[in-house]
N, C-alpha and C positions, 0 to 999 in steps of 0.2 A: 688237393683233401681233402677234408676241410670240408668241403658240399660235398662230398658223394655224399654221407649215408641223408643228407636235409632233399635231397637233392629224390631218395633209392625213395624215403617215407613217400613225399610228395606227386613218384611218379608212381608207389604199389598205393594209395591212396585212393589217387586216380580210376583209377583199373578198381579198386577195388567197388568206390559208386559206381561203374558204370553196367558194375557186374546184382551189385545191389539192387539199383535202377534194373533191369532184366530181368531179375526174383520176381522185380514189384508189382512190372505187366503182364509176365507167367501171373503172377499171382492173382491182378486183373479179371487178366484174360477172360483165366478156369474159371471161374465167380460171377462175369456176368457184369461188366462196369459199368458198362452205356445204357442196362435196363437200370440205372438206378441215373448214374449223369447225363444221360440227356432229358428225364423228366424236369429234372431236378434246373434245369442251364433252359429249360422250354417255361420255365413255372416262374424265376426269374427275370427272365423276358419279357413276361408278362406284366410283373410291377417295371423293372425295370428296364424299359425297349430302348434307353441311350446305347448300353454298355455291350457295346458287342462278342458275347461268347459264341464260340461256333458251337455245334452240335459233330460228332459224327455218323459214320457206320462201320457196324464192325474193323472190314478189309478200310480202306480207309486210315481209321487209327492204328491202326498194327501196323500199318507200314510208317507211316510216317512212325513213332512210337521207336518201332526196332533202326530205322535209321538215325535215328539222332541216338541209337548205343554204340549201334558201330561210329559212326563221329565221332562219341569219344574212343572207343577207343581204337579207334586210329591217327586219333590222335595224343597217344598213351606218348610215343616217343616224347614227344617235347616234356610231354613231365616227366620222366625223367630226365629231361637235361634242365629241369626245375626252370622253360618258361615262363618269362615272367608277366607278361600278359597271361597266360598260361591259369597263373595262379590268382591275379585279377577277373578273369573269365568263371572258376572256379568257387568263391565270394556265393555272388547270387544265385550261379545254380546251384551252387550245398543246398541254401539260404530257403530258395521256391523248389526250388524238382523234389530235395531232400526233407529238413528243414519241417517247410510250410505241412507236405503234400504228407508227410506223415503225420503231423501232426493234427491234421483236415480229419484222414483213415478215422484213427484213433478217435479223437475227440468226436466222433458224427460215429461211431459205434457204440460209444456209455453213451451218448444224447439220444439216438434211437433204438437201446437196448435189447441189440441184436450184433451180429459179423458183420459188415461191413462190407463190400467187395475189393479184395489190394490193404486188411489191417494186417492177417498171417506178418506177413511181410513188410511193415513198413516202422516192423522196432531193427528191424535190421539195414530197412534205407536211415532209422534215424540214426543209428551210429557209424556207417560208410559216411554220412552227410558227416560230421561233428566230427569225423576223424580227415577227412576232406577242406574244410572251418583249418582242423589245429594243421597242417600239415603245411597248407597255405599261406600261410599267418609267420613263420619262420622271417625272423629277419637278417639271415647273411647276406653279404652281395651276392648275389648271382645276377652272372648279367643275361644277359637275352637273351 
């Protein structure tokens, strides 16, 4: 019974992160994120041709992100069970997709002195990522 609360917190954090990511994707899609992203990638590739950064069409980009969010939501029953490998996966996911992504949107908005696509939802994504990190780092023994 003592492991039920941490498991529930991890499950809630997992779903919160997936929903925050869905909000973030919606924010990016409605503010024409690809019109900023694709030219930036082309400029980076011109200077660093060894970096395999992809460019996207809107349909492919949105389909990939929606598929990823659906996958996260489908894995939520495992999160509510406190699955150990999902806790391990949550760390790079929360750091890269949550913290670093939100930080890039916010810092680029500051750097360019304008609201960049995705910046409105970045604080929500950042909070959800931190919640996921904290929830996944509980030290109790949870069966795999």
